[in-house]
C-alpha positions as CSV (number, residue, x, y, z in Angstrom):
1,M,0.1,0.2,0.3
2,K,1.5,3.1,-0.7
3,K,0.5,7.1,-0.5
4,R,0.0,9.0,-3.8
5,N,1.4,12.4,-3.7
6,L,-1.9,14.9,-4.4
7,K,-0.5,15.7,-7.9
8,K,0.9,13.0,-9.8
9,Q,-1.9,10.8,-8.0
10,A,-4.3,10.4,-10.8
11,L,-1.2,9.8,-13.8
12,C,0.6,7.5,-10.7
13,M,-3.4,5.4,-10.3
14,A,-3.4,4.9,-13.4
15,L,0.0,3.5,-14.7
16,C,-0.5,1.5,-11.3
17,L,-3.6,0.0,-12.2
18,S,-2.0,0.2,-16.2
19,M,0.6,-2.6,-15.0
20,A,-1.2,-4.4,-13.2
21,L,-1.2,-8.2,-15.1
22,M,-1.0,-6.4,-18.7
23,S,0.1,-9.5,-20.2
24,G,-3.5,-10.9,-18.9
25,C,-5.3,-6.9,-20.7
26,T,-6.7,-8.8,-24.3
27,G,-9.9,-8.4,-25.6
28,G,-12.6,-9.7,-23.0
29,G,-16.2,-11.2,-23.8
30,A,-17.2,-11.5,-27.4
31,A,-21.1,-10.0,-27.0
32,A,-22.9,-7.4,-28.0
33,S,-23.2,-4.4,-25.9
34,G,-27.2,-4.7,-24.6
35,T,-28.1,-8.1,-25.1
36,N,-30.7,-9.8,-22.5
37,S,-29.7,-13.2,-24.7
38,P,-28.7,-15.7,-21.2
39,Q,-26.9,-17.6,-24.0
40,K,-24.4,-13.9,-24.6
41,A,-25.0,-12.9,-21.3
42,A,-23.1,-15.5,-19.9
43,A,-20.6,-14.3,-22.4
44,E,-20.4,-10.9,-21.1
45,N,-16.9,-9.3,-20.0
46,R,-18.2,-7.9,-17.0
47,F,-17.0,-5.4,-13.9
48,V,-18.6,-5.1,-11.4
49,F,-17.7,-2.0,-8.3
50,A,-19.4,-2.2,-5.0
51,G,-19.2,0.8,-2.6
52,P,-21.0,1.8,0.6
53,N,-23.4,4.1,-0.7
54,N,-26.9,3.3,-2.3
55,I,-28.3,4.9,-5.4
56,T,-31.5,7.7,-4.8
57,Q,-32.1,9.3,-7.5
58,W,-30.5,9.8,-11.3
59,D,-31.2,13.4,-11.9
60,P,-27.1,14.5,-11.9
61,L,-27.8,18.7,-11.5
62,N,-29.6,17.6,-8.5
63,E,-27.3,15.4,-6.5
64,N,-23.7,16.1,-4.8
65,K,-22.1,12.4,-3.6
66,T,-19.3,11.7,-4.8
67,N,-20.4,8.1,-5.8
68,A,-23.2,10.0,-7.6
69,Y,-20.4,12.1,-9.9
70,M,-19.0,8.7,-10.4
71,L,-21.7,7.2,-12.5
72,S,-22.4,10.4,-14.1
73,K,-18.8,9.8,-15.5
74,L,-20.2,6.6,-17.5
75,T,-23.9,8.7,-19.1
76,Y,-22.4,11.7,-19.4
77,N,-20.3,14.2,-21.1
78,T,-19.2,17.7,-19.8
79,L,-18.0,20.4,-21.1
80,V,-14.2,19.6,-19.9
81,N,-12.6,17.6,-17.8
82,P,-9.7,17.8,-15.7
83,Y,-7.7,14.9,-17.1
84,G,-4.2,17.1,-18.6
85,E,-0.8,18.1,-17.8
86,N,-0.7,18.2,-13.8
87,N,-4.7,18.0,-13.8
88,S,-4.6,21.2,-15.5
89,I,-8.3,21.1,-17.3
90,Q,-8.8,20.5,-20.6
91,P,-11.3,20.3,-23.8
92,E,-14.5,17.4,-23.3
93,L,-17.4,18.5,-25.4
94,A,-15.9,22.2,-25.9
95,T,-13.2,22.2,-27.9
96,E,-11.8,25.9,-26.9
97,W,-13.4,28.3,-25.2
98,S,-12.5,32.2,-24.6
99,V,-13.3,35.0,-21.8
100,S,-14.7,39.2,-23.1
101,G,-12.2,41.5,-21.2
102,D,-14.6,42.0,-18.2
103,G,-14.6,38.7,-17.4
104,L,-18.4,38.9,-17.8
105,E,-19.0,37.1,-20.6
106,W,-17.2,33.4,-21.1
107,T,-17.5,32.4,-25.3
108,F,-17.7,27.8,-26.4
109,K,-16.9,26.4,-29.7
110,L,-18.1,22.9,-29.1
111,R,-17.3,19.6,-30.8
112,E,-19.6,18.1,-34.3
113,G,-20.7,14.9,-34.6
114,V,-21.3,14.0,-31.0
115,K,-25.0,12.6,-30.5
116,F,-27.1,11.3,-27.4
117,H,-27.9,8.5,-26.6
118,N,-31.5,9.0,-28.3
119,G,-29.8,10.3,-31.7
120,E,-30.0,13.8,-30.6
121,E,-27.0,15.8,-32.1
122,F,-25.4,18.0,-29.5
123,N,-25.0,21.0,-30.0
124,A,-24.8,24.5,-28.1
125,D,-28.5,24.0,-27.7
126,S,-27.4,21.2,-25.0
127,V,-25.2,24.5,-23.3
128,V,-28.4,26.4,-22.8
129,A,-30.8,24.3,-21.9
130,T,-28.3,22.5,-19.4
131,L,-27.5,25.8,-18.0
132,K,-30.8,27.4,-18.1
133,R,-32.7,24.5,-16.2
134,M,-30.4,25.6,-12.9
135,I,-31.5,29.3,-13.6
136,D,-35.1,28.2,-14.2
137,N,-34.7,25.3,-11.0
138,P,-32.7,27.4,-8.3
139,T,-33.1,24.8,-6.1
140,L,-31.7,22.0,-8.4
141,V,-28.0,20.9,-5.9
142,Q,-25.9,21.9,-8.5
143,A,-27.7,25.5,-8.8
144,A,-26.2,26.7,-5.1
145,F,-22.7,26.5,-7.1
146,W,-23.8,29.1,-9.5
147,P,-24.5,32.2,-7.9
148,S,-22.5,33.9,-10.6
149,L,-24.7,32.9,-13.5
150,E,-26.9,35.6,-15.1
151,G,-28.0,33.1,-18.7
152,V,-27.2,31.5,-21.5
153,E,-27.1,31.9,-25.1
154,A,-26.3,29.9,-28.7
155,K,-25.4,32.1,-30.7
156,D,-24.2,29.9,-33.2
157,T,-25.4,26.2,-33.5
158,Y,-22.3,24.7,-32.0
159,T,-20.9,28.4,-30.1
160,A,-22.7,29.2,-26.6
161,V,-22.5,31.9,-24.9
162,I,-22.9,31.9,-21.3
163,R,-22.8,35.5,-19.0
164,L,-22.2,36.0,-15.7
165,K,-23.4,38.6,-13.1
166,E,-20.2,39.2,-12.0
167,P,-16.6,37.8,-12.5
168,W,-16.2,34.2,-11.7
169,G,-12.2,32.5,-11.9
170,A,-13.1,29.3,-10.8
171,L,-16.5,29.1,-14.4
172,L,-13.9,26.0,-15.6
173,N,-14.3,24.0,-12.1
174,Q,-17.7,23.7,-12.1
175,L,-18.7,22.9,-15.9
176,I,-16.1,20.0,-14.9
177,D,-19.3,18.4,-12.9
178,T,-21.6,20.0,-15.1
179,P,-23.1,17.3,-17.6
180,M,-24.1,18.2,-20.2
181,L,-28.2,17.0,-21.0
182,P,-30.2,16.3,-24.3
183,P,-32.6,19.4,-25.5
184,K,-35.3,17.8,-26.9
185,A,-35.5,15.0,-24.2
186,L,-35.8,17.7,-21.6
187,E,-38.3,20.1,-22.7
188,E,-40.3,17.6,-23.9
189,K,-40.4,15.7,-20.9
190,G,-39.2,17.9,-17.7
191,D,-38.2,16.4,-14.9
192,A,-39.5,13.1,-15.8
193,L,-36.6,12.6,-17.9
194,F,-35.0,11.1,-15.0
195,E,-37.3,8.9,-13.4
196,F,-34.9,5.2,-14.2
197,N,-37.6,2.4,-15.4
198,E,-38.0,-0.1,-18.1
199,S,-39.6,2.2,-20.1
200,N,-37.7,5.5,-19.7
201,K,-33.6,6.1,-18.9
202,P,-30.8,8.7,-18.8
203,I,-29.9,9.8,-21.6
204,G,-26.7,11.3,-22.1
205,T,-23.5,11.2,-24.6
206,G,-20.9,9.6,-22.8
207,P,-19.1,6.0,-23.1
208,W,-21.9,4.1,-21.8
209,I,-25.5,3.7,-21.6
210,A,-27.1,3.8,-18.7
211,D,-29.6,0.2,-19.1
212,K,-31.3,-1.5,-16.2
213,W,-31.6,-0.3,-12.3
214,T,-33.6,-1.8,-9.2
215,P,-33.4,0.6,-6.5
216,G,-31.6,-0.7,-4.2
217,Q,-29.7,-3.2,-5.8
218,D,-27.6,-3.0,-9.0
219,A,-27.5,-0.5,-11.5
220,E,-26.2,-1.6,-14.8
221,F,-24.4,0.2,-17.8
222,V,-23.7,-1.3,-21.4
223,R,-21.3,0.1,-24.0
224,N,-21.3,3.2,-26.3
225,E,-20.4,1.5,-29.3
226,D,-20.5,4.1,-31.2
227,Y,-19.0,7.2,-28.4
228,W,-17.4,9.7,-30.0
229,D,-13.7,9.8,-28.0
230,W,-13.1,5.6,-27.4
231,G,-10.1,6.6,-29.9
232,D,-7.4,4.0,-28.2
233,D,-8.7,4.0,-24.8
234,K,-11.9,1.4,-25.7
235,S,-12.8,0.0,-22.7
236,N,-12.9,-4.4,-23.4
237,V,-15.6,-4.6,-21.0
238,D,-19.2,-4.9,-22.1
239,R,-21.1,-4.6,-19.0
240,I,-21.2,-2.6,-16.1
241,I,-21.7,-2.9,-12.7
242,Y,-22.5,-1.1,-9.5
243,R,-23.4,-2.5,-7.0
244,P,-24.1,-0.8,-3.3
245,V,-23.1,-3.0,-0.4
246,I,-23.6,-1.3,2.2
247,E,-21.5,-3.5,4.7
248,D,-18.2,-3.3,4.7
249,T,-17.1,-7.3,5.5
250,T,-19.7,-8.0,2.3
251,R,-17.3,-5.8,-0.1
252,V,-14.9,-7.0,1.9
253,S,-15.7,-11.1,1.0
254,G,-17.1,-9.9,-2.4
255,I,-13.2,-9.1,-3.5
256,Q,-11.7,-12.0,-2.0
257,T,-13.7,-14.9,-3.7
258,G,-13.7,-12.9,-6.7
259,D,-18.2,-11.8,-7.4
260,L,-16.6,-8.0,-6.9
261,D,-13.6,-6.4,-9.5
262,M,-13.1,-3.3,-7.1
263,I,-14.5,-1.9,-3.6
264,D,-14.6,1.5,-2.0
265,A,-13.7,3.1,1.3
266,V,-12.4,-0.7,2.4
267,P,-11.8,-0.6,5.9
268,V,-8.7,0.4,7.7
269,E,-8.4,-3.0,9.8
270,Q,-9.1,-5.1,6.2
271,A,-6.6,-3.2,3.8
272,D,-3.9,-5.2,5.5
273,M,-5.8,-8.7,5.5
274,L,-6.4,-7.9,1.5
275,S,-3.1,-7.0,0.5
276,S,-2.6,-10.2,1.0
277,V,-4.6,-12.7,-0.6
278,K,-3.8,-13.4,-4.0
279,G,-4.7,-12.3,-7.0
280,V,-6.3,-8.5,-5.4
281,K,-4.1,-5.1,-5.0
282,V,-5.0,-2.5,-2.1
283,E,-4.4,1.4,-2.8
284,K,-4.1,3.9,-0.4
285,I,-4.7,7.3,-2.2
286,L,-4.3,10.3,-0.1
287,G,-7.1,12.5,-1.8
288,S,-7.8,16.9,-1.1
289,A,-10.9,15.2,2.3
290,I,-9.7,17.2,4.8
291,V,-11.4,15.6,8.2
292,H,-12.7,19.2,10.7
293,L,-13.1,20.6,13.3
294,G,-16.8,22.7,12.8
295,F,-17.3,25.6,15.8
296,R,-20.3,27.7,16.5
297,C,-19.1,31.1,16.9
298,T,-22.0,32.7,18.3
299,D,-24.6,33.6,20.6
300,G,-22.3,33.0,23.0
301,R,-20.9,30.8,23.0
302,I,-17.1,29.6,24.2
303,F,-15.8,29.2,20.5
304,E,-16.2,33.4,20.2
305,D,-13.1,33.8,21.7
306,L,-10.1,33.0,20.0
307,N,-8.8,31.4,22.5
308,A,-10.9,28.8,23.0
309,R,-10.6,28.1,19.5
310,Q,-6.8,27.9,19.9
311,A,-6.7,26.2,22.8
312,V,-8.8,23.3,20.7
313,N,-6.2,23.6,18.5
314,H,-3.1,22.8,20.2
315,A,-5.2,19.9,22.2
316,L,-4.9,18.5,18.9
317,N,-2.2,15.8,18.4
318,R,-3.1,15.5,15.1
319,E,-0.1,13.2,13.8
320,L,-1.2,10.6,16.1
321,L,-5.1,11.1,15.0
322,V,-3.6,9.9,11.4
323,Q,-1.2,6.8,12.4
324,S,-3.0,5.2,14.9
325,I,-6.4,6.2,14.7
326,A,-7.9,6.5,11.3
327,G,-5.2,4.4,9.6
328,G,-3.5,6.7,7.1
329,G,-3.8,10.2,5.7
330,A,-1.2,13.8,6.8
331,A,-2.0,15.9,9.1
332,S,-3.1,20.1,8.1
333,D,-1.3,21.8,7.9
334,W,-2.5,24.3,6.1
335,P,-6.7,24.4,5.7
336,S,-6.7,23.0,2.7
337,P,-3.9,19.8,1.1
338,E,-1.0,20.2,-1.5
339,G,-1.9,20.5,-4.9
340,V,-5.0,22.9,-3.5
341,L,-5.5,25.9,-5.2
342,G,-4.7,28.7,-2.5
343,Y,-1.9,26.2,-0.6
344,D,1.0,27.7,0.6
345,K,3.9,25.2,1.2
346,E,6.0,28.3,2.7
347,N,3.3,29.4,5.7
348,A,2.1,25.7,6.3
349,K,3.1,24.2,9.3
350,V,1.8,21.3,11.3
351,P,-0.2,23.5,14.6
352,E,1.6,22.8,17.7
353,Y,0.6,19.5,20.0
354,N,1.3,21.2,23.4
355,V,-1.6,20.3,26.4
356,A,0.0,22.6,28.6
357,M,-0.2,25.4,26.3
358,A,-3.9,24.3,25.7
359,K,-4.6,24.9,29.0
360,D,-3.3,28.1,29.4
361,L,-4.9,29.6,26.5
362,L,-8.5,28.2,27.7
363,S,-7.4,29.6,31.5
364,K,-7.7,33.5,29.8
365,T,-11.7,32.7,28.2
366,A,-14.6,32.9,30.6
367,Y,-15.3,29.5,30.2
368,A,-16.4,27.9,33.3
369,G,-16.5,23.4,32.6
370,E,-19.5,24.7,31.0
371,E,-20.9,21.2,29.1
372,I,-18.9,21.6,25.5
373,S,-21.8,19.7,22.1
374,F,-20.0,17.4,20.0
375,I,-21.5,16.2,16.9
376,A,-20.4,13.0,14.9
377,P,-21.7,11.6,11.8
378,T,-21.9,7.8,11.5
379,G,-20.4,6.2,8.0
380,V,-19.0,9.4,6.3
381,F,-15.1,8.4,7.0
382,A,-13.0,6.2,8.2
383,R,-13.1,5.0,11.9
384,N,-15.5,8.0,12.4
385,K,-16.8,7.0,15.6
386,E,-12.4,6.2,16.5
387,V,-11.7,9.1,15.5
388,A,-14.6,11.4,17.7
389,Q,-13.8,9.5,20.9
390,A,-10.6,10.2,20.5
391,V,-10.9,14.4,19.8
392,L,-13.4,14.0,23.2
393,A,-10.5,12.5,25.2
394,M,-7.6,15.2,23.7
395,L,-10.1,17.9,24.5
396,S,-11.2,16.9,27.9
397,E,-7.6,16.7,28.8
398,A,-7.3,20.1,28.2
399,G,-10.2,21.0,30.1
400,F,-12.8,20.7,28.4
401,K,-16.1,19.4,29.5
402,V,-17.1,17.4,25.9
403,N,-20.7,15.9,25.8
404,L,-19.6,13.5,22.7
405,E,-23.6,12.8,20.1
406,I,-22.7,9.9,17.4
407,M,-25.8,10.1,15.2
408,E,-27.0,9.2,11.9
409,N,-25.8,11.4,9.1
410,A,-29.7,12.9,7.5
411,A,-29.9,13.5,12.2
412,F,-26.3,15.2,12.0
413,Q,-27.1,17.4,9.0
414,E,-30.5,17.9,10.4
415,R,-28.4,19.4,13.7
416,R,-25.9,21.4,11.9
417,A,-27.9,22.7,10.2
418,A,-30.7,24.2,12.6
419,G,-26.6,25.3,14.5
420,N,-27.8,22.8,17.2
421,Y,-24.1,22.8,18.6
422,D,-21.0,23.7,20.0
423,L,-18.3,21.8,17.2
424,Y,-18.7,19.3,15.6
425,I,-16.3,16.7,13.0
426,Q,-16.8,15.7,9.3
427,R,-14.6,16.3,6.5
428,Y,-15.3,17.5,2.8
429,P,-12.9,17.3,-0.6
430,F,-11.9,20.1,-2.9
431,P,-13.7,19.6,-6.3
432,A,-11.0,18.7,-8.7
433,G,-8.7,20.6,-6.5
434,D,-10.3,24.0,-6.6
435,P,-11.4,25.5,-3.5
436,D,-14.4,27.9,-4.3
437,S,-17.2,26.4,-3.9
438,V,-15.7,24.9,-0.3
439,I,-15.1,28.6,0.7
440,T,-18.0,30.7,-0.8
441,Q,-21.5,28.0,0.3
442,R,-18.8,26.8,3.6
443,W,-17.3,29.8,5.2
444,L,-18.8,33.2,3.1
445,N,-22.8,32.0,3.1
446,D,-22.3,30.4,6.3
447,A,-24.1,27.4,5.3
448,H,-23.4,25.3,8.3
449,K,-24.7,28.5,10.8
450,S,-21.0,29.2,12.6
451,G,-22.2,32.2,12.7
452,Y,-18.4,33.9,12.5
453,V,-18.1,35.9,10.1
454,N,-14.2,38.1,9.4
455,D,-15.1,41.0,7.5
456,E,-11.1,40.4,5.8
457,M,-11.1,36.9,4.9
458,N,-14.8,37.6,3.9
459,T,-13.7,40.1,0.6
460,K,-10.9,38.3,-0.1
461,I,-13.0,35.2,-0.9
462,L,-15.6,37.9,-3.2
463,E,-11.9,39.3,-5.2
464,Q,-10.8,35.5,-5.4
465,K,-14.1,34.7,-7.1
466,Q,-14.2,37.6,-9.6
467,E,-10.4,37.2,-10.7
468,S,-9.8,36.1,-13.7
469,D,-5.5,35.9,-13.7
470,P,-5.3,33.1,-12.4
471,V,-1.9,34.3,-10.4
472,K,-3.6,36.6,-9.0
473,R,-6.9,35.0,-8.0
474,E,-3.7,32.1,-6.2
475,Q,-2.9,34.4,-4.4
476,L,-6.1,36.1,-3.0
477,L,-7.2,32.5,-1.5
478,K,-3.8,32.1,-0.2
479,E,-4.7,34.9,1.5
480,V,-8.2,33.8,2.9
481,F,-6.5,30.7,4.0
482,A,-3.8,32.2,6.0
483,I,-7.0,34.4,7.6
484,E,-8.7,31.4,8.7
485,W,-5.8,28.8,9.9
486,A,-5.0,32.1,12.4
487,E,-8.2,32.5,12.8
488,A,-9.2,28.8,13.0
489,A,-12.4,29.1,12.1
490,P,-14.9,28.9,10.6
491,H,-12.8,25.3,10.7
492,L,-10.3,23.3,12.1
493,A,-8.5,20.8,9.4
494,L,-7.7,17.6,11.6
495,Y,-5.7,15.4,8.5
496,Q,-6.0,15.1,4.8
497,Q,-8.1,11.4,4.8
498,V,-7.2,8.4,2.5
499,T,-9.1,6.1,0.2
500,T,-8.4,3.0,0.4
501,L,-9.1,0.7,-3.0
502,A,-9.4,-3.0,-3.3
503,Y,-9.5,-4.2,-7.1
504,R,-8.7,-7.6,-8.7
505,E,-5.6,-8.4,-10.8
506,G,-6.2,-7.2,-14.6
507,I,-8.3,-4.6,-14.1
508,T,-7.2,-1.1,-15.9
509,G,-8.1,2.1,-17.1
510,L,-8.8,3.3,-14.0
511,R,-8.9,7.6,-13.8
512,L,-8.9,9.2,-10.3
513,R,-8.9,13.1,-9.7
514,I,-7.4,14.7,-7.4
515,D,-10.8,14.7,-5.1
516,N,-10.9,11.0,-5.2
517,V,-14.0,11.1,-7.9
518,F,-13.4,7.6,-9.3
519,D,-13.6,7.6,-13.1
520,Y,-14.7,4.2,-14.4
521,S,-15.0,5.3,-18.0
522,R,-12.0,4.1,-19.5
523,I,-11.8,0.9,-17.0
524,S,-10.8,-3.1,-19.0
525,K,-10.4,-6.3,-17.3
526,S,-8.1,-9.4,-18.6
527,A,-9.8,-12.1,-19.8
528,N,-9.5,-14.9,-16.6
C-alpha cells in the first residue's frame, strides 16, 4: 500500500492499475452490448464495482455525492475535464473557449458530430438547456454552485455563450461536474427525463448507456459502441455494474471471492489482510478531502473566543490521529492540502500539539466548565467514531467538558443546519482541486450556521471569485487561507483523508481525480 502525492496521484493510479497483470489484458467477451440473451450474457465481460452508498435518484443536477459523480461520468460528458497535464483543465465537449475582457462572458466552441444516446445531436442548445434549467430551478443542488450565472445563449449551432453577473475565476472548474443534457428530451419530459425504469432511462453522450436499475440494488450500464471519444482507450468491458453494498464485511468478502472486481471504502482494519490475498491489489490514496472540526461562534458560546478555538487547536495531536486512529492520512498543515489552489507551502505548518499551551489559552477565556455539545455523523469517513472519541479525549485532557453525540448522518445534517451544536466533526473534498465552492458556501455564506464573520476574509473570498488572472487568484486564496488558519474559524483542519481501494488483478484504465472521484469510463478487464 502506498500513499500518492496529490499532484501526481491521477497519473500514478492509472499507471499502477495499467501495470497490473498486463500480460492478461486482452479483448474480453465478444457479446454485443445490451443484449439480454442468456447465452450471450454469459459471455459478457463484466466489471462489477461496489461502494457503500445506495443510489436514490438519477438527476445529475440534483446531486452532490461522490458516488453520484462517479456514475455520472459513465453516462454523461461535460464541456471540460481535469485530465490534462498536472490535473489541468482540458477540452471535452467544448473544443476551445475565451473570456471577455470584463470577465462577464465566456464563449465556448463545441465539438461537432457528437450524439446523445437517443440520437439527438449535441450542440449549443444542450448547453443552453442544461444551464437554463438551473436558473429556472434554483432549488436544484447544483444550482447552488452557480450563484454568478446570469444567462446562456446559443450564438450559433456550435457556439455557446455563458453570461455572468460578475467575473468568476472558478467557472471552468464548475463545468467539470456539469453534465450536458439532451435539450429536446428535456423539453418534452421535464424532470421525468431523470426517472429510471423500463420505458425511461438517463440519456447522455457518454461511453456507457444506462440499461437497468433496481432501487437499492444493481445499476447496469452497457458499452456505447458509437461513443465519439473511444480512440485507443476503448474499454473491453461489455457491461459495468455498480452494486451498493452497505456492509463493509460483505464488500471485503466479495473482492476476496472474485464476485466483485473493485471495492471502495475498504475498512482500515481489513486493508492489510486484503493485501495478502492472491489476485487482489490494494491502493491507499491520499486525496483532497479534509477531516475538520466546525465551531459555533455566536450567541455567546465559548468558541466565539479565539483563545478557546486555539486551545482546541493545540490540544489536538494530529499525528496520533493519523497514525494510530484514522488508519492513515496526513496531518493538516494548512486549511487545504497540497495540490489544491491556494496551498502555501512556505507558510504551511502543522500546529504544535501542546496540552500545557491549550490549558493556558483556555484559562484566558470565560469558560467555566460548561458542557460542550460535540456532534459527529456515522459512516462519513473511515473510523469516524474512533476519531471523534479520540478528539473528545484530547479536549477533555485540555480542560474542556465535552458531550459527544454520534448520530446517523441525516440527523447530524439536521442538527448542524439548525446551528444546534458547539462543535462538530465532518469531512469535505475540494472539487477538482479548486476551493471556491467550499469557501463560498461554507465560509462566506455560512451554510452550516457557524455564525463566524470575518469581513477581511469575506472580502478576499469575493475578490478571488471575480479574479480571472490565475496567478492573482491563487495569491488571494493563499491570503484567505492564511486568515482562516490564524483564526481557526469557522473550521479547523485535522488531517487529509486517505481513501483505500481494492481491485482484482487485470483491472486497468481507472482514472482518479484530485478530489478522489473515481472515473470508471475507460475501465478494462483482462480475461480470467
